[in-house]
C-alpha positions as a LaTeX table, in Angstrom:
\begin{tabular}{lrrr}
\hline
Residue & $x$ (\AA) & $y$ (\AA) & $z$ (\AA) \\
\hline
Val1 & 141.85 & $-4.14$ & 61.10 \\
Ala2 & 139.33 & $-6.93$ & 60.86 \\
Ala3 & 140.63 & $-9.37$ & 63.41 \\
Gln4 & 140.95 & $-6.51$ & 66.04 \\
Gln5 & 137.36 & $-5.56$ & 65.18 \\
Ala6 & 136.13 & $-8.88$ & 66.39 \\
Val7 & 138.30 & $-8.45$ & 69.63 \\
Asn8 & 136.65 & $-4.92$ & 70.21 \\
Glu9 & 133.25 & $-6.47$ & 69.75 \\
Ser10 & 133.79 & $-9.12$ & 72.29 \\
Thr11 & 135.76 & $-7.07$ & 74.96 \\
Thr12 & 134.80 & $-3.34$ & 75.46 \\
Thr13 & 133.75 & $-0.43$ & 73.35 \\
Leu14 & 136.47 & 1.62 & 75.17 \\
Thr15 & 139.13 & $-0.29$ & 73.30 \\
Val16 & 141.24 & 1.00 & 70.52 \\
Asn17 & 143.83 & $-0.87$ & 68.40 \\
Ser18 & 147.61 & $-0.07$ & 68.63 \\
Ala19 & 150.72 & $-0.75$ & 66.76 \\
Asn20 & 154.33 & 0.12 & 67.72 \\
Gln21 & 156.67 & 1.28 & 64.94 \\
Tyr22 & 160.46 & 0.99 & 64.93 \\
Asn23 & 161.16 & 4.34 & 63.47 \\
Ser24 & 162.78 & 5.94 & 66.62 \\
Ser25 & 165.43 & 4.91 & 69.10 \\
Gln26 & 163.54 & 6.43 & 72.02 \\
Asn27 & 161.86 & 3.22 & 73.19 \\
Ser28 & 161.24 & 3.01 & 76.90 \\
Thr29 & 163.15 & 0.43 & 79.00 \\
Ala30 & 160.68 & 0.27 & 81.78 \\
Ile31 & 160.00 & $-3.21$ & 83.13 \\
Tyr32 & 156.45 & $-4.57$ & 82.68 \\
Asn33 & 154.60 & $-5.15$ & 85.93 \\
Ala34 & 151.99 & $-8.00$ & 85.44 \\
Ser35 & 150.06 & $-7.04$ & 88.40 \\
Leu36 & 148.99 & $-3.63$ & 86.87 \\
Ala37 & 147.26 & $-5.16$ & 83.71 \\
Ala38 & 143.74 & $-6.16$ & 83.07 \\
Lys39 & 143.19 & $-8.98$ & 80.36 \\
Ser40 & 141.23 & $-9.05$ & 77.22 \\
Ser41 & 138.91 & $-11.91$ & 76.11 \\
Leu42 & 142.18 & $-13.18$ & 74.06 \\
Gly43 & 144.15 & $-13.19$ & 77.33 \\
Thr44 & 146.24 & $-10.29$ & 76.25 \\
Asp45 & 146.72 & $-7.16$ & 78.53 \\
Ile46 & 144.31 & $-4.20$ & 78.13 \\
Phe47 & 146.46 & $-1.18$ & 78.86 \\
Asn48 & 146.52 & 2.61 & 78.79 \\
Ile49 & 148.24 & 4.18 & 75.92 \\
Gly50 & 151.16 & 6.18 & 77.28 \\
Asp51 & 151.98 & 3.54 & 79.82 \\
Asn52 & 155.85 & 3.31 & 79.61 \\
Asn53 & 155.79 & $-0.28$ & 80.85 \\
Tyr54 & 154.46 & $-1.38$ & 77.39 \\
Pro55 & 156.05 & $-0.79$ & 73.95 \\
Arg56 & 155.61 & 2.75 & 72.64 \\
Val57 & 152.36 & 3.32 & 70.73 \\
Asp58 & 153.16 & 5.29 & 67.53 \\
Thr59 & 150.05 & 4.34 & 65.56 \\
Val60 & 146.31 & 3.63 & 66.30 \\
Asp61 & 144.14 & 2.08 & 63.82 \\
Val62 & 140.31 & 2.65 & 63.79 \\
Ser63 & 137.18 & 1.34 & 61.91 \\
Ser64 & 133.45 & 1.52 & 62.37 \\
Trp65 & 133.87 & $-0.17$ & 65.74 \\
Gln66 & 135.54 & 3.05 & 66.90 \\
Ser67 & 132.83 & 5.35 & 65.66 \\
Trp68 & 132.31 & 6.34 & 69.33 \\
Met69 & 135.50 & 8.19 & 69.48 \\
Thr70 & 135.18 & 11.93 & 69.70 \\
Gln71 & 137.36 & 14.92 & 68.66 \\
Asp72 & 138.60 & 15.12 & 72.21 \\
Asp73 & 139.76 & 11.27 & 71.99 \\
Phe74 & 141.88 & 12.10 & 68.81 \\
Arg75 & 143.51 & 15.08 & 70.59 \\
Arg76 & 144.20 & 12.88 & 73.60 \\
Leu77 & 145.92 & 10.43 & 71.44 \\
Lys78 & 148.07 & 13.15 & 69.93 \\
Gln79 & 148.95 & 14.26 & 73.56 \\
Leu80 & 149.96 & 10.76 & 74.49 \\
Gly81 & 152.51 & 10.54 & 71.65 \\
Val82 & 150.52 & 8.74 & 68.91 \\
Lys83 & 151.84 & 10.07 & 65.47 \\
Thr84 & 149.42 & 8.41 & 62.94 \\
Ile85 & 145.76 & 7.28 & 62.70 \\
Ile86 & 145.22 & 4.36 & 60.35 \\
Val87 & 141.52 & 4.47 & 59.11 \\
Lys88 & 139.83 & 1.63 & 57.57 \\
Leu89 & 138.43 & 2.75 & 54.40 \\
Thr90 & 136.97 & $-0.10$ & 52.41 \\
Asp91 & 136.36 & $-3.83$ & 52.34 \\
Gly92 & 135.83 & $-5.89$ & 49.20 \\
Thr93 & 134.42 & $-4.08$ & 46.29 \\
Ser94 & 131.52 & $-2.11$ & 47.75 \\
Tyr95 & 131.92 & $-1.53$ & 51.54 \\
Val96 & 132.99 & 2.03 & 52.84 \\
Asn97 & 133.57 & 2.47 & 56.52 \\
Pro98 & 130.49 & 4.77 & 57.66 \\
Ala99 & 132.66 & 6.32 & 60.28 \\
Ala100 & 135.73 & 7.16 & 58.09 \\
Gln101 & 134.65 & 10.81 & 57.33 \\
Asn102 & 134.55 & 11.89 & 60.97 \\
Gln103 & 137.56 & 9.90 & 61.79 \\
Ile104 & 139.65 & 11.41 & 59.15 \\
Lys105 & 138.32 & 14.83 & 60.09 \\
Tyr106 & 138.96 & 14.40 & 63.82 \\
Ala107 & 142.60 & 13.15 & 63.09 \\
Gln108 & 143.41 & 16.03 & 60.81 \\
Asn109 & 142.00 & 18.53 & 63.46 \\
Ala110 & 144.24 & 17.00 & 66.04 \\
Gly111 & 147.26 & 17.29 & 63.90 \\
Leu112 & 147.69 & 13.55 & 63.35 \\
Met113 & 149.03 & 11.78 & 60.25 \\
Ile114 & 146.68 & 9.54 & 58.28 \\
Ala115 & 147.04 & 6.36 & 56.58 \\
Val116 & 144.21 & 4.11 & 55.23 \\
Tyr117 & 143.70 & 0.50 & 54.92 \\
His118 & 141.49 & $-1.87$ & 52.79 \\
Tyr119 & 140.32 & $-5.37$ & 53.91 \\
Ala120 & 141.10 & $-7.78$ & 51.10 \\
Glu121 & 138.68 & $-10.51$ & 50.07 \\
Phe122 & 139.80 & $-11.23$ & 46.54 \\
Asn123 & 140.24 & $-14.76$ & 45.20 \\
Asn124 & 141.24 & $-13.85$ & 41.66 \\
Gln125 & 143.13 & $-11.21$ & 39.73 \\
Asn126 & 140.04 & $-9.65$ & 38.40 \\
Asp127 & 138.60 & $-9.18$ & 41.97 \\
Ala128 & 141.91 & $-7.79$ & 43.04 \\
Arg129 & 141.74 & $-5.05$ & 40.32 \\
Asn130 & 138.25 & $-4.38$ & 41.33 \\
Glu131 & 138.96 & $-3.90$ & 44.96 \\
Ala132 & 142.04 & $-1.73$ & 44.26 \\
Asn133 & 139.83 & 0.53 & 42.09 \\
His134 & 137.17 & 0.73 & 44.84 \\
Leu135 & 139.83 & 1.81 & 47.31 \\
Ala136 & 141.38 & 4.24 & 44.96 \\
Asp137 & 137.83 & 5.81 & 44.31 \\
Thr138 & 137.14 & 6.22 & 47.92 \\
Ile139 & 140.70 & 7.67 & 48.67 \\
Gln140 & 139.91 & 10.27 & 46.02 \\
Lys141 & 136.55 & 10.85 & 47.47 \\
Tyr142 & 138.12 & 11.99 & 50.67 \\
Gly143 & 140.45 & 14.24 & 48.89 \\
Phe144 & 143.81 & 12.43 & 49.39 \\
Gly145 & 146.60 & 12.45 & 46.89 \\
Gly146 & 149.02 & 9.70 & 45.86 \\
Gly147 & 151.56 & 10.35 & 48.89 \\
Ile148 & 148.99 & 8.68 & 51.29 \\
Ala149 & 150.15 & 5.24 & 52.69 \\
Thr150 & 147.73 & 2.68 & 51.47 \\
Ile151 & 147.70 & $-0.66$ & 53.62 \\
Val152 & 146.05 & $-3.91$ & 52.66 \\
Asp153 & 144.80 & $-6.28$ & 55.28 \\
Met154 & 145.56 & $-9.89$ & 54.27 \\
Glu155 & 143.80 & $-12.21$ & 56.57 \\
Ser156 & 140.31 & $-13.17$ & 55.29 \\
Asp157 & 139.79 & $-16.78$ & 54.24 \\
Pro158 & 139.79 & $-16.01$ & 50.40 \\
Val159 & 143.41 & $-14.84$ & 50.50 \\
Lys160 & 144.68 & $-17.75$ & 52.56 \\
Arg161 & 146.23 & $-19.59$ & 49.69 \\
Asn162 & 149.70 & $-20.09$ & 48.27 \\
Asp163 & 148.90 & $-17.98$ & 44.98 \\
Ala164 & 147.23 & $-15.00$ & 46.72 \\
Ile165 & 150.51 & $-13.13$ & 46.28 \\
Asn166 & 149.81 & $-13.06$ & 42.56 \\
Asp167 & 146.55 & $-11.27$ & 43.09 \\
Leu168 & 148.11 & $-9.04$ & 45.69 \\
Asn169 & 150.65 & $-7.89$ & 43.17 \\
Thr170 & 147.76 & $-7.04$ & 40.82 \\
Phe171 & 146.07 & $-5.15$ & 43.65 \\
Trp172 & 149.31 & $-3.10$ & 44.04 \\
Ser173 & 150.06 & $-2.63$ & 40.06 \\
Thr174 & 146.35 & $-1.26$ & 39.90 \\
Leu175 & 146.77 & 1.19 & 42.69 \\
Ser176 & 149.90 & 2.39 & 41.12 \\
Gln177 & 148.19 & 2.79 & 38.00 \\
Arg178 & 145.87 & 5.15 & 39.82 \\
Gly179 & 148.73 & 7.12 & 41.36 \\
Phe180 & 148.93 & 5.49 & 44.79 \\
Asn181 & 152.47 & 4.06 & 45.26 \\
Arg182 & 152.98 & 3.79 & 49.12 \\
His183 & 152.17 & 0.26 & 49.53 \\
Ile184 & 152.12 & $-1.56$ & 52.85 \\
Val185 & 150.93 & $-5.00$ & 53.84 \\
Tyr186 & 149.16 & $-5.87$ & 57.16 \\
Thr187 & 148.97 & $-9.50$ & 58.27 \\
Ser188 & 149.81 & $-11.70$ & 61.20 \\
Ile189 & 153.24 & $-13.39$ & 61.60 \\
Asn190 & 151.72 & $-16.77$ & 61.12 \\
Leu191 & 150.15 & $-15.91$ & 57.87 \\
Asp192 & 153.10 & $-14.21$ & 56.56 \\
Asn193 & 155.23 & $-17.16$ & 57.27 \\
Gln194 & 152.70 & $-19.48$ & 55.45 \\
Tyr195 & 151.84 & $-17.23$ & 52.55 \\
His196 & 154.74 & $-14.76$ & 52.10 \\
Tyr197 & 152.47 & $-11.73$ & 51.68 \\
Ser198 & 155.45 & $-9.52$ & 52.71 \\
Asn199 & 157.41 & $-10.65$ & 49.46 \\
Ser200 & 155.08 & $-8.19$ & 47.51 \\
Val201 & 156.43 & $-5.06$ & 49.35 \\
Gly202 & 159.29 & $-6.17$ & 51.47 \\
Lys203 & 159.34 & $-6.60$ & 55.25 \\
Asn204 & 160.24 & $-2.98$ & 55.85 \\
Asn205 & 156.84 & $-2.23$ & 54.34 \\
Thr206 & 155.07 & $-4.83$ & 56.30 \\
Trp207 & 152.78 & $-4.18$ & 59.35 \\
Ile208 & 153.08 & $-7.33$ & 61.31 \\
Ala209 & 150.63 & $-8.60$ & 64.02 \\
Gln210 & 151.58 & $-10.71$ & 66.90 \\
Tyr211 & 150.16 & $-10.39$ & 70.45 \\
Pro212 & 152.22 & $-11.30$ & 73.49 \\
Tyr213 & 149.99 & $-11.96$ & 76.42 \\
Ser214 & 152.03 & $-9.22$ & 78.31 \\
Pro215 & 153.77 & $-6.95$ & 75.84 \\
Ser216 & 156.93 & $-5.32$ & 77.44 \\
Ala217 & 158.82 & $-2.22$ & 76.46 \\
Ser218 & 162.00 & $-4.03$ & 77.47 \\
Asn219 & 161.20 & $-6.96$ & 74.97 \\
Leu220 & 160.49 & $-5.58$ & 71.57 \\
Lys221 & 159.83 & $-8.16$ & 68.90 \\
His222 & 159.77 & $-8.36$ & 65.05 \\
Lys223 & 162.21 & $-5.53$ & 64.36 \\
Glu224 & 162.77 & $-7.14$ & 60.90 \\
Tyr225 & 159.35 & $-5.68$ & 59.98 \\
Gly226 & 158.44 & $-2.00$ & 59.39 \\
Ala227 & 155.84 & $-2.02$ & 62.26 \\
Trp228 & 154.73 & $-4.48$ & 64.97 \\
Gln229 & 151.23 & $-4.58$ & 66.18 \\
Phe230 & 151.68 & $-5.77$ & 69.51 \\
Ser231 & 148.17 & $-5.56$ & 70.98 \\
Pro232 & 144.60 & $-5.72$ & 69.97 \\
Ser233 & 143.31 & $-3.84$ & 73.06 \\
Ser234 & 144.42 & $-0.66$ & 74.62 \\
Arg235 & 142.50 & 2.29 & 76.29 \\
Ile236 & 142.64 & 6.08 & 76.12 \\
Pro237 & 143.29 & 7.08 & 79.77 \\
Asn238 & 141.54 & 9.96 & 81.35 \\
\hline
\end{tabular}
């Protein structure tokens, strides 16, 4: 997602984004050892995916900032227990991630599930309809049907307003009209507390971002949400 793209740009090109989902009872109880971790420019740990000291990584999201990733990288993620790749597909009314085609192909070849996300920039209902149609057109271009999970990233300046949820509901209704009904919101805990984006889909369908400086497998947070993005910076180990 977009905020993490900025992190990747300012830290290392060997960084991928990770999210931990609460759809399993098999979370590790290992205690985090602070001496093992490097720090990102945000002060958060940079850790290896698969390290049991950290929350389990079920999902990794990628965008053009991860265009360097190879087929072997996606296969390695699968080996490390990652289940789903969330591919940035669109932004606004015209942008399409130029790396999406390869990222989708590599994820499919590795046997990973795929979801897609759109970076929202709408500031009225007409723009919300146009952005939803842009996303739907692009999803169809890549051959996905209505069963694919569609995520909207709510963190740009235009959507930081109290009435943005009205536009968000227009975005969802437009996607539904196009046959895409699996709706998920991505946002930060602070933005959701202020603007209540999760009300459009429910907290079980909200992917919430909040980065502890040292995330620990023994201290899982935000279980009231469907997924918790606990870090903007993780590495694929050799």
